[in-house]
TORPA-55770 format. One record per residue (C-alpha): x, y, z. Coordinates in steps of 0.25 Angstrom, whole numbers, plus 5000, padded with zeros to 4 digits. Layout:
<atoms>
[atom [X; Y; Z]]
...
</atoms>
This chain:
<atoms>
[atom [4885; 4878; 4946]]
[atom [4896; 4881; 4936]]
[atom [4895; 4896; 4931]]
[atom [4908; 4897; 4922]]
[atom [4917; 4887; 4915]]
[atom [4929; 4889; 4906]]
[atom [4934; 4878; 4896]]
[atom [4949; 4879; 4891]]
[atom [4949; 4894; 4893]]
[atom [4961; 4900; 4887]]
[atom [4966; 4914; 4884]]
[atom [4978; 4920; 4877]]
[atom [4983; 4933; 4872]]
[atom [4991; 4931; 4859]]
[atom [5002; 4921; 4862]]
[atom [5000; 4922; 4877]]
[atom [4991; 4912; 4884]]
[atom [4985; 4917; 4897]]
[atom [4978; 4904; 4900]]
[atom [4972; 4892; 4894]]
[atom [4964; 4879; 4896]]
[atom [4956; 4885; 4908]]
[atom [4944; 4876; 4911]]
[atom [4937; 4882; 4923]]
[atom [4924; 4881; 4931]]
[atom [4917; 4891; 4940]]
[atom [4905; 4887; 4949]]
[atom [4895; 4895; 4956]]
[atom [4900; 4900; 4969]]
[atom [4915; 4898; 4965]]
[atom [4924; 4909; 4970]]
[atom [4936; 4907; 4962]]
[atom [4949; 4915; 4964]]
[atom [4957; 4916; 4951]]
[atom [4972; 4918; 4955]]
[atom [4985; 4918; 4948]]
[atom [4997; 4927; 4945]]
[atom [4995; 4940; 4937]]
[atom [4995; 4938; 4922]]
[atom [4989; 4924; 4922]]
[atom [4976; 4928; 4916]]
[atom [4966; 4929; 4928]]
[atom [4960; 4942; 4923]]
[atom [4959; 4936; 4909]]
[atom [4952; 4924; 4913]]
[atom [4942; 4932; 4921]]
[atom [4939; 4941; 4909]]
[atom [4937; 4929; 4900]]
[atom [4927; 4923; 4911]]
[atom [4920; 4936; 4911]]
[atom [4919; 4936; 4896]]
[atom [4927; 4949; 4894]]
[atom [4938; 4941; 4886]]
[atom [4938; 4929; 4877]]
[atom [4946; 4917; 4880]]
[atom [4956; 4912; 4869]]
[atom [4952; 4898; 4871]]
[atom [4941; 4890; 4879]]
[atom [4927; 4895; 4884]]
[atom [4920; 4901; 4896]]
[atom [4906; 4895; 4900]]
[atom [4897; 4902; 4910]]
[atom [4884; 4897; 4916]]
[atom [4871; 4902; 4909]]
[atom [4867; 4916; 4913]]
[atom [4880; 4918; 4922]]
[atom [4882; 4932; 4927]]
[atom [4897; 4936; 4927]]
[atom [4904; 4948; 4933]]
[atom [4918; 4952; 4931]]
[atom [4926; 4962; 4939]]
[atom [4938; 4966; 4932]]
[atom [4952; 4969; 4939]]
[atom [4952; 4983; 4933]]
[atom [4937; 4987; 4930]]
[atom [4935; 4997; 4919]]
[atom [4932; 5011; 4924]]
[atom [4917; 5013; 4926]]
[atom [4914; 5024; 4916]]
[atom [4899; 5023; 4916]]
[atom [4890; 5033; 4923]]
[atom [4883; 5030; 4936]]
[atom [4887; 5029; 4951]]
[atom [4892; 5018; 4959]]
[atom [4879; 5015; 4965]]
[atom [4872; 5014; 4951]]
[atom [4883; 5004; 4947]]
[atom [4880; 4995; 4959]]
[atom [4865; 4996; 4956]]
[atom [4867; 4992; 4942]]
[atom [4871; 4978; 4946]]
[atom [4856; 4976; 4950]]
[atom [4851; 4980; 4937]]
[atom [4841; 4969; 4936]]
[atom [4836; 4971; 4950]]
[atom [4834; 4986; 4948]]
[atom [4826; 4982; 4935]]
[atom [4817; 4973; 4944]]
[atom [4816; 4985; 4954]]
[atom [4811; 4995; 4943]]
[atom [4801; 4984; 4938]]
[atom [4796; 4983; 4953]]
[atom [4794; 4998; 4954]]
[atom [4787; 4998; 4941]]
[atom [4778; 4986; 4945]]
[atom [4775; 4993; 4958]]
[atom [4771; 5006; 4951]]
[atom [4762; 4998; 4942]]
[atom [4756; 4990; 4954]]
[atom [4753; 5003; 4961]]
[atom [4745; 5008; 4949]]
[atom [4737; 4996; 4946]]
[atom [4723; 4996; 4951]]
[atom [4717; 4984; 4945]]
[atom [4717; 4973; 4956]]
[atom [4721; 4961; 4948]]
[atom [4732; 4968; 4940]]
[atom [4737; 4974; 4953]]
[atom [4737; 4960; 4960]]
[atom [4745; 4955; 4948]]
[atom [4755; 4966; 4948]]
[atom [4756; 4964; 4963]]
[atom [4760; 4949; 4961]]
[atom [4770; 4953; 4950]]
[atom [4776; 4964; 4959]]
[atom [4778; 4954; 4971]]
[atom [4785; 4944; 4962]]
[atom [4794; 4955; 4956]]
[atom [4797; 4960; 4970]]
[atom [4801; 4946; 4975]]
[atom [4810; 4944; 4963]]
[atom [4816; 4958; 4966]]
[atom [4818; 4956; 4981]]
[atom [4824; 4942; 4978]]
[atom [4834; 4948; 4969]]
[atom [4839; 4958; 4979]]
[atom [4831; 4969; 4974]]
[atom [4829; 4976; 4988]]
[atom [4843; 4974; 4992]]
[atom [4852; 4977; 4980]]
[atom [4855; 4991; 4984]]
[atom [4859; 4987; 4997]]
[atom [4868; 4976; 4991]]
[atom [4874; 4987; 4982]]
[atom [4877; 4995; 4994]]
[atom [4884; 4984; 5001]]
[atom [4893; 4980; 4989]]
[atom [4897; 4994; 4987]]
[atom [4900; 4996; 5001]]
[atom [4908; 4983; 5002]]
[atom [4917; 4988; 4991]]
[atom [4920; 5000; 4998]]
[atom [4910; 5010; 4992]]
[atom [4904; 5020; 5001]]
[atom [4890; 5025; 5000]]
[atom [4894; 5038; 4995]]
[atom [4902; 5031; 4983]]
[atom [4889; 5025; 4978]]
[atom [4885; 5038; 4970]]
[atom [4899; 5040; 4964]]
[atom [4899; 5040; 4949]]
[atom [4906; 5028; 4944]]
[atom [4916; 5037; 4936]]
[atom [4921; 5043; 4948]]
[atom [4925; 5030; 4955]]
[atom [4940; 5027; 4956]]
[atom [4946; 5014; 4949]]
[atom [4945; 5006; 4962]]
[atom [4931; 5011; 4965]]
[atom [4926; 5007; 4951]]
[atom [4932; 4993; 4953]]
[atom [4924; 4992; 4966]]
[atom [4912; 4997; 4959]]
[atom [4913; 4986; 4948]]
[atom [4915; 4976; 4959]]
[atom [4903; 4980; 4966]]
[atom [4894; 4980; 4954]]
[atom [4899; 4966; 4950]]
[atom [4896; 4961; 4964]]
[atom [4882; 4967; 4964]]
[atom [4879; 4961; 4950]]
[atom [4882; 4947; 4957]]
[atom [4886; 4939; 4945]]
[atom [4886; 4924; 4945]]
[atom [4901; 4924; 4942]]
[atom [4910; 4935; 4947]]
[atom [4924; 4937; 4941]]
[atom [4933; 4946; 4949]]
[atom [4946; 4951; 4945]]
[atom [4954; 4957; 4957]]
[atom [4941; 4961; 4965]]
[atom [4948; 4966; 4977]]
[atom [4956; 4977; 4970]]
[atom [4952; 4991; 4975]]
[atom [4945; 4985; 4987]]
[atom [4950; 4988; 5001]]
[atom [4950; 4977; 5012]]
[atom [4936; 4979; 5017]]
[atom [4930; 4978; 5003]]
[atom [4938; 4966; 5000]]
[atom [4933; 4959; 5012]]
[atom [4919; 4963; 5008]]
[atom [4921; 4957; 4994]]
[atom [4926; 4944; 5000]]
[atom [4914; 4942; 5008]]
[atom [4904; 4946; 4997]]
[atom [4910; 4937; 4987]]
[atom [4910; 4925; 4997]]
[atom [4895; 4925; 4996]]
[atom [4895; 4927; 4981]]
[atom [4885; 4917; 4975]]
[atom [4891; 4916; 4961]]
[atom [4905; 4913; 4957]]
[atom [4918; 4921; 4958]]
[atom [4931; 4921; 4951]]
[atom [4941; 4931; 4957]]
[atom [4955; 4936; 4953]]
[atom [4961; 4942; 4965]]
[atom [4975; 4944; 4971]]
[atom [4969; 4946; 4985]]
[atom [4971; 4932; 4991]]
[atom [4963; 4935; 5003]]
[atom [4951; 4938; 4995]]
[atom [4953; 4925; 4987]]
[atom [4954; 4918; 5000]]
[atom [4941; 4924; 5005]]
[atom [4933; 4922; 4992]]
[atom [4938; 4911; 4983]]
[atom [4934; 4897; 4984]]
[atom [4942; 4892; 4972]]
[atom [4955; 4897; 4965]]
[atom [4959; 4897; 4951]]
[atom [4974; 4899; 4949]]
[atom [4978; 4904; 4935]]
[atom [4992; 4901; 4932]]
[atom [5000; 4898; 4919]]
[atom [4987; 4899; 4911]]
[atom [4980; 4888; 4919]]
[atom [4970; 4888; 4931]]
[atom [4970; 4879; 4943]]
[atom [4959; 4878; 4953]]
[atom [4960; 4877; 4968]]
[atom [4950; 4876; 4979]]
[atom [4947; 4886; 4990]]
[atom [4952; 4900; 4992]]
[atom [4966; 4907; 4989]]
[atom [4973; 4901; 5001]]
[atom [4968; 4887; 4998]]
[atom [4973; 4889; 4983]]
[atom [4987; 4893; 4988]]
[atom [4988; 4880; 4996]]
[atom [4982; 4871; 4985]]
[atom [4991; 4878; 4975]]
[atom [5004; 4875; 4983]]
[atom [4999; 4860; 4985]]
[atom [4996; 4858; 4970]]
[atom [5009; 4864; 4966]]
[atom [5017; 4855; 4975]]
[atom [5009; 4843; 4971]]
[atom [5012; 4846; 4956]]
[atom [5026; 4849; 4959]]
[atom [5028; 4835; 4965]]
[atom [5020; 4828; 4954]]
[atom [5029; 4835; 4944]]
[atom [5042; 4831; 4951]]
[atom [5037; 4817; 4952]]
[atom [5034; 4816; 4938]]
[atom [5047; 4822; 4934]]
[atom [5054; 4812; 4942]]
[atom [5046; 4801; 4936]]
[atom [5049; 4806; 4922]]
[atom [5064; 4807; 4925]]
[atom [5065; 4793; 4930]]
[atom [5057; 4788; 4918]]
[atom [5066; 4795; 4908]]
[atom [5078; 4789; 4915]]
[atom [5073; 4775; 4914]]
[atom [5070; 4777; 4900]]
[atom [5083; 4783; 4897]]
[atom [5090; 4771; 4904]]
[atom [5082; 4760; 4898]]
[atom [5077; 4764; 4884]]
[atom [5088; 4757; 4877]]
[atom [5090; 4746; 4887]]
[atom [5083; 4733; 4892]]
[atom [5071; 4741; 4897]]
[atom [5068; 4748; 4884]]
[atom [5053; 4745; 4883]]
[atom [5051; 4749; 4897]]
[atom [5058; 4762; 4895]]
[atom [5050; 4765; 4882]]
[atom [5037; 4763; 4890]]
[atom [5042; 4772; 4900]]
[atom [5045; 4783; 4890]]
[atom [5032; 4781; 4883]]
[atom [5025; 4783; 4897]]
[atom [5034; 4795; 4900]]
[atom [5030; 4801; 4886]]
[atom [5015; 4800; 4890]]
[atom [5017; 4805; 4904]]
[atom [5008; 4817; 4907]]
[atom [5019; 4827; 4912]]
[atom [5017; 4837; 4923]]
[atom [5021; 4851; 4921]]
[atom [5030; 4857; 4932]]
[atom [5021; 4865; 4942]]
[atom [5023; 4880; 4939]]
[atom [5023; 4892; 4948]]
[atom [5020; 4906; 4943]]
[atom [5032; 4916; 4945]]
[atom [5031; 4925; 4957]]
[atom [5038; 4937; 4963]]
[atom [5051; 4933; 4969]]
[atom [5052; 4943; 4980]]
[atom [5062; 4943; 4992]]
[atom [5061; 4955; 5002]]
[atom [5073; 4956; 5011]]
[atom [5079; 4966; 5020]]
[atom [5092; 4967; 5026]]
[atom [5089; 4979; 5034]]
[atom [5084; 4977; 5048]]
[atom [5075; 4988; 5054]]
[atom [5073; 4990; 5069]]
[atom [5062; 4983; 5077]]
[atom [5053; 4995; 5075]]
[atom [5050; 4998; 5060]]
[atom [5039; 5009; 5061]]
[atom [5031; 5016; 5072]]
[atom [5020; 5026; 5071]]
[atom [5016; 5036; 5082]]
[atom [5003; 5044; 5083]]
[atom [5002; 5042; 5068]]
[atom [4990; 5048; 5060]]
[atom [4990; 5045; 5045]]
[atom [4984; 5054; 5034]]
[atom [4988; 5065; 5024]]
[atom [4991; 5079; 5028]]
[atom [4979; 5085; 5021]]
[atom [4969; 5074; 5025]]
[atom [4962; 5067; 5037]]
[atom [4970; 5057; 5045]]
[atom [4968; 5043; 5039]]
[atom [4971; 5035; 5052]]
[atom [4978; 5036; 5065]]
[atom [4989; 5026; 5069]]
[atom [4991; 5020; 5082]]
[atom [5006; 5019; 5086]]
[atom [5011; 5008; 5077]]
[atom [5024; 5000; 5075]]
[atom [5030; 4991; 5065]]
[atom [5040; 4981; 5070]]
[atom [5051; 4975; 5062]]
[atom [5046; 4962; 5054]]
[atom [5031; 4966; 5056]]
[atom [5022; 4966; 5043]]
[atom [5011; 4976; 5045]]
[atom [4999; 4976; 5036]]
[atom [4991; 4990; 5034]]
[atom [4976; 4987; 5031]]
[atom [4965; 4996; 5029]]
[atom [4954; 5000; 5019]]
[atom [4958; 5009; 5007]]
[atom [4959; 5023; 5011]]
[atom [4963; 5020; 5025]]
[atom [4977; 5026; 5024]]
[atom [4986; 5014; 5022]]
[atom [4994; 5019; 5011]]
[atom [4995; 5033; 5018]]
[atom [5000; 5026; 5030]]
[atom [5011; 5019; 5022]]
[atom [5014; 5033; 5016]]
[atom [5015; 5039; 5030]]
[atom [5025; 5028; 5034]]
[atom [5033; 5031; 5022]]
[atom [5033; 5046; 5025]]
[atom [5025; 5049; 5012]]
[atom [5014; 5055; 5020]]
[atom [5016; 5062; 5033]]
[atom [5007; 5057; 5045]]
[atom [4997; 5067; 5050]]
[atom [5002; 5065; 5064]]
[atom [5011; 5055; 5071]]
[atom [5024; 5049; 5066]]
[atom [5030; 5036; 5060]]
[atom [5044; 5031; 5063]]
[atom [5053; 5020; 5058]]
[atom [5062; 5011; 5065]]
[atom [5077; 5009; 5063]]
[atom [5082; 5003; 5050]]
[atom [5068; 5004; 5043]]
[atom [5069; 5003; 5028]]
[atom [5056; 5005; 5021]]
[atom [5052; 4998; 5008]]
[atom [5039; 5003; 5002]]
[atom [5029; 4996; 4992]]
[atom [5019; 5006; 4987]]
[atom [5005; 5002; 4982]]
[atom [5006; 5010; 4970]]
[atom [5021; 5007; 4967]]
[atom [5022; 5022; 4966]]
[atom [5037; 5021; 4968]]
[atom [5039; 5014; 4954]]
[atom [5042; 5024; 4942]]
[atom [5033; 5021; 4931]]
[atom [5044; 5024; 4920]]
[atom [5054; 5016; 4927]]
[atom [5057; 5001; 4923]]
[atom [5055; 4989; 4933]]
[atom [5071; 4988; 4932]]
[atom [5072; 5003; 4935]]
[atom [5064; 5002; 4948]]
[atom [5072; 4990; 4953]]
[atom [5085; 4997; 4950]]
[atom [5080; 5010; 4957]]
[atom [5080; 5002; 4970]]
[atom [5093; 4994; 4969]]
[atom [5103; 4996; 4958]]
[atom [5104; 4981; 4954]]
[atom [5111; 4975; 4942]]
[atom [5101; 4975; 4930]]
[atom [5102; 4960; 4929]]
[atom [5100; 4958; 4944]]
[atom [5088; 4968; 4944]]
[atom [5081; 4960; 4932]]
[atom [5083; 4947; 4940]]
[atom [5077; 4954; 4952]]
[atom [5065; 4959; 4945]]
[atom [5063; 4945; 4939]]
[atom [5059; 4941; 4954]]
[atom [5048; 4951; 4952]]
[atom [5043; 4944; 4939]]
[atom [5050; 4955; 4930]]
[atom [5058; 4948; 4919]]
[atom [5065; 4951; 4906]]
[atom [5061; 4965; 4901]]
[atom [5050; 4967; 4911]]
[atom [5060; 4974; 4920]]
[atom [5061; 4986; 4909]]
[atom [5046; 4988; 4910]]
[atom [5042; 5002; 4915]]
[atom [5034; 5003; 4928]]
[atom [5023; 5010; 4922]]
[atom [5020; 4998; 4913]]
[atom [5019; 4988; 4924]]
[atom [5007; 4982; 4930]]
[atom [5003; 4984; 4945]]
[atom [5009; 4970; 4948]]
[atom [5022; 4973; 4941]]
[atom [5024; 4986; 4948]]
[atom [5021; 4979; 4961]]
[atom [5032; 4969; 4958]]
[atom [5042; 4981; 4955]]
[atom [5039; 4987; 4968]]
[atom [5041; 4974; 4975]]
[atom [5054; 4972; 4968]]
[atom [5059; 4986; 4972]]
[atom [5054; 4984; 4987]]
[atom [5062; 4971; 4987]]
[atom [5075; 4978; 4984]]
[atom [5074; 4989; 4995]]
[atom [5077; 4979; 5006]]
[atom [5068; 4987; 5015]]
[atom [5065; 4982; 5029]]
[atom [5051; 4989; 5030]]
[atom [5042; 4986; 5019]]
[atom [5029; 4995; 5017]]
[atom [5020; 4988; 5007]]
[atom [5008; 4995; 5001]]
[atom [4999; 4985; 4994]]
[atom [5011; 4976; 4990]]
[atom [5002; 4965; 4984]]
[atom [4994; 4974; 4974]]
[atom [4995; 4969; 4960]]
[atom [5003; 4957; 4964]]
[atom [4997; 4943; 4960]]
[atom [4995; 4933; 4971]]
[atom [5008; 4925; 4969]]
[atom [5016; 4938; 4970]]
[atom [5008; 4942; 4983]]
[atom [5011; 4928; 4989]]
[atom [5026; 4930; 4986]]
[atom [5026; 4944; 4992]]
[atom [5020; 4939; 5004]]
[atom [5030; 4928; 5006]]
[atom [5042; 4938; 5004]]
[atom [5036; 4949; 5014]]
[atom [5033; 4938; 5024]]
[atom [5048; 4935; 5024]]
[atom [5052; 4949; 5024]]
[atom [5061; 4952; 5036]]
[atom [5057; 4967; 5037]]
[atom [5044; 4974; 5041]]
[atom [5032; 4977; 5032]]
[atom [5020; 4986; 5032]]
[atom [5010; 4983; 5021]]
[atom [4997; 4988; 5015]]
[atom [4989; 4978; 5008]]
[atom [4975; 4974; 5004]]
[atom [4980; 4960; 5002]]
[atom [4975; 4953; 5015]]
[atom [4981; 4940; 5012]]
[atom [4995; 4947; 5010]]
[atom [4992; 4954; 5024]]
[atom [4989; 4941; 5031]]
[atom [5001; 4935; 5026]]
[atom [5011; 4946; 5030]]
[atom [5005; 4955; 5041]]
[atom [5010; 4954; 5055]]
[atom [5002; 4966; 5059]]
[atom [4990; 4974; 5052]]
[atom [4987; 4988; 5054]]
[atom [4973; 4991; 5050]]
[atom [4969; 5005; 5046]]
[atom [4955; 5008; 5051]]
[atom [4948; 5019; 5043]]
[atom [4936; 5021; 5052]]
[atom [4945; 5023; 5064]]
[atom [4957; 5029; 5057]]
[atom [4966; 5020; 5065]]
[atom [4975; 5008; 5063]]
[atom [4973; 4994; 5070]]
[atom [4985; 4985; 5072]]
[atom [4982; 4970; 5071]]
[atom [4993; 4959; 5073]]
[atom [4992; 4950; 5060]]
[atom [4987; 4951; 5046]]
[atom [4974; 4953; 5039]]
[atom [4967; 4941; 5046]]
[atom [4970; 4947; 5059]]
[atom [4965; 4960; 5055]]
[atom [4952; 4954; 5051]]
[atom [4951; 4947; 5065]]
[atom [4954; 4960; 5072]]
[atom [4944; 4967; 5064]]
[atom [4933; 4957; 5067]]
[atom [4936; 4957; 5082]]
[atom [4935; 4972; 5082]]
[atom [4921; 4972; 5074]]
[atom [4916; 4961; 5084]]
[atom [4921; 4970; 5096]]
[atom [4914; 4982; 5090]]
[atom [4901; 4974; 5088]]
[atom [4901; 4969; 5102]]
[atom [4903; 4983; 5107]]
[atom [4892; 4988; 5099]]
[atom [4883; 4977; 5104]]
[atom [4886; 4981; 5119]]
[atom [4894; 4969; 5122]]
[atom [4909; 4967; 5125]]
[atom [4918; 4962; 5114]]
[atom [4918; 4947; 5113]]
[atom [4933; 4945; 5113]]
[atom [4946; 4953; 5116]]
[atom [4956; 4955; 5105]]
[atom [4964; 4943; 5111]]
[atom [4951; 4934; 5109]]
[atom [4950; 4939; 5095]]
[atom [4964; 4935; 5092]]
[atom [4962; 4921; 5098]]
[atom [4949; 4920; 5089]]
[atom [4958; 4924; 5077]]
[atom [4968; 4914; 5080]]
[atom [4958; 4903; 5082]]
[atom [4951; 4907; 5069]]
[atom [4965; 4907; 5062]]
[atom [4968; 4893; 5068]]
[atom [4954; 4888; 5063]]
[atom [4957; 4894; 5049]]
[atom [4971; 4888; 5049]]
[atom [4965; 4874; 5053]]
[atom [4955; 4875; 5042]]
[atom [4965; 4879; 5032]]
[atom [4974; 4867; 5036]]
[atom [4962; 4858; 5034]]
[atom [4959; 4864; 5021]]
[atom [4973; 4863; 5016]]
[atom [4974; 4848; 5021]]
[atom [4961; 4844; 5013]]
[atom [4966; 4852; 5001]]
[atom [4979; 4844; 5001]]
[atom [4971; 4831; 5002]]
[atom [4962; 4836; 4991]]
[atom [4974; 4839; 4982]]
[atom [4980; 4825; 4985]]
[atom [4967; 4818; 4982]]
[atom [4965; 4826; 4969]]
[atom [4979; 4822; 4965]]
[atom [4976; 4807; 4968]]
[atom [4963; 4808; 4960]]
[atom [4971; 4814; 4948]]
[atom [4981; 4802; 4949]]
[atom [4969; 4792; 4950]]
[atom [4963; 4798; 4937]]
[atom [4977; 4797; 4930]]
[atom [4978; 4782; 4935]]
[atom [4963; 4779; 4930]]
[atom [4967; 4785; 4917]]
[atom [4979; 4776; 4916]]
[atom [4971; 4764; 4921]]
[atom [4960; 4767; 4910]]
[atom [4971; 4767; 4899]]
[atom [4977; 4754; 4904]]
[atom [4963; 4748; 4905]]
[atom [4966; 4743; 4919]]
[atom [4952; 4740; 4924]]
[atom [4956; 4736; 4938]]
[atom [4965; 4749; 4940]]
[atom [4953; 4757; 4934]]
[atom [4944; 4752; 4945]]
[atom [4953; 4754; 4956]]
[atom [4957; 4768; 4952]]
[atom [4942; 4772; 4949]]
[atom [4939; 4768; 4964]]
[atom [4951; 4776; 4969]]
[atom [4947; 4788; 4960]]
[atom [4933; 4788; 4966]]
[atom [4938; 4786; 4980]]
[atom [4948; 4798; 4978]]
[atom [4937; 4807; 4971]]
[atom [4927; 4804; 4983]]
[atom [4938; 4808; 4993]]
[atom [4942; 4821; 4985]]
[atom [4927; 4825; 4985]]
[atom [4926; 4823; 5000]]
[atom [4939; 4831; 5002]]
[atom [4933; 4842; 4994]]
[atom [4921; 4842; 5002]]
[atom [4929; 4843; 5015]]
[atom [4937; 4854; 5009]]
[atom [4924; 4862; 5005]]
[atom [4919; 4860; 5019]]
[atom [4932; 4865; 5025]]
[atom [4932; 4877; 5016]]
[atom [4918; 4881; 5020]]
[atom [4920; 4879; 5035]]
</atoms>
């Protein structure tokens, strides 16, 4: 069932067009990822769909009685009275009215002495109670507790006044209230902001079973892989649709771009040949043929050159070679002098060329560990030593090293005294052009400040990069570019990131901070390997609790992980192959449609019949391929 459609939707601010001609459809059960570079209008589109802004053109149509919920990227602060628990329960206002009515009916029933009237009230109570139970009346408080706990609220937080919550807590409170209301269409703008890894994983599992439709804007590619079943890419004021999750979209987008590039080049070659023929023969013996070709060329539906959005042009290089040992810890305990220990380290080593990901929930001590390595916080006990020739380059999560009153150009020149023209050209690679370079740091957005910090880091030539949430505020194309550059970096990397896709793409090893045991677990590989190890540990703990020996050794666990990885790779290859065939079949179907239109205009009956049969056969083949794709996706 279709829950929302748009027709020729457009939005402009003055002379600036944000988007135009958007005709979209959302069906019940759709989980749509809305992706695209920053500034393309994703948030604007969500606000229009939510009814908070009016389109400049076109219209939005919703199913009758549709309940719609919208999570803003930066929710307004909760200034009303009440507690977190009261906010959660307010999502069940209708249920609580039924509950109050049941209580009143029970009291009336208890006081009624007339037998006939008592029997009528009893039947009425039974029907009302059945409706109440079916609507979740006896479990709604438990549901509220589960959602709040899933979003990292502790039971002692439930009674906290809303006005006392931090900005991140208020954002999570908004999300909890929205999930508990269970709207038919859920619009989410960066829902994983302010969530730690455990909460993001919980949210993913919760949304997978969401009965309604979802449209989500997120820079978290792993989240989009787990949740999305369709992707809308917003680029150059238009939206293109893709099947599957984020990884499927990336592959389909590349295949689509390459196909369009070939079609454009083929048409350009055809046009060049035709124009050459016309030029040579327009005044010769083949004048009539040349005139005919010119007429057909004038009527030709010309393809636009496929366009790609500008992205960062990073290049991280180091000419400094460190020793084989980059960093080592000994008997290290991390924490502040006036506070309890955050965790105890085993004796750890980082070797040249390794890329270490530091994972852990918020508050586990990741940033404190980084500051301890940098010498900004003294260890409570133990020591850290660096190997020979190590030069550290540090990317801070808050970009605290940037001076708010300095310009972008000033910050770059503070690292390396480049000629002004060369410095401006260099900043152009980070998407700062023209007079942008004279903007003060204090006037920049979070994403722009991140780009300045990356530009400074690139100039240092360091061989040991310490990166604290480097993908924060970067759009997905910039994240992908940063991944490629760091993969090619010849030095050593220690990174803190909530971006699991980024960690999986880069990390050779993972250090997981465990707040319960206040220790560090070392795992070979990235986030997926960390998950496998975590599940193996849970399984072993459950077996030990049940009094039986663990099912497998760590070696068997690794073998199982490899087997699962091989199976997933095989499935991905099968999906990629069938998607490639689907794309080719769709292109063939479009070509048949063009040929049918031409045959119809020429009134060529025989050709129309043949093409009609070919079109039906190809359409049936496409339907079969789509069914196969759906079965593979569900497997």
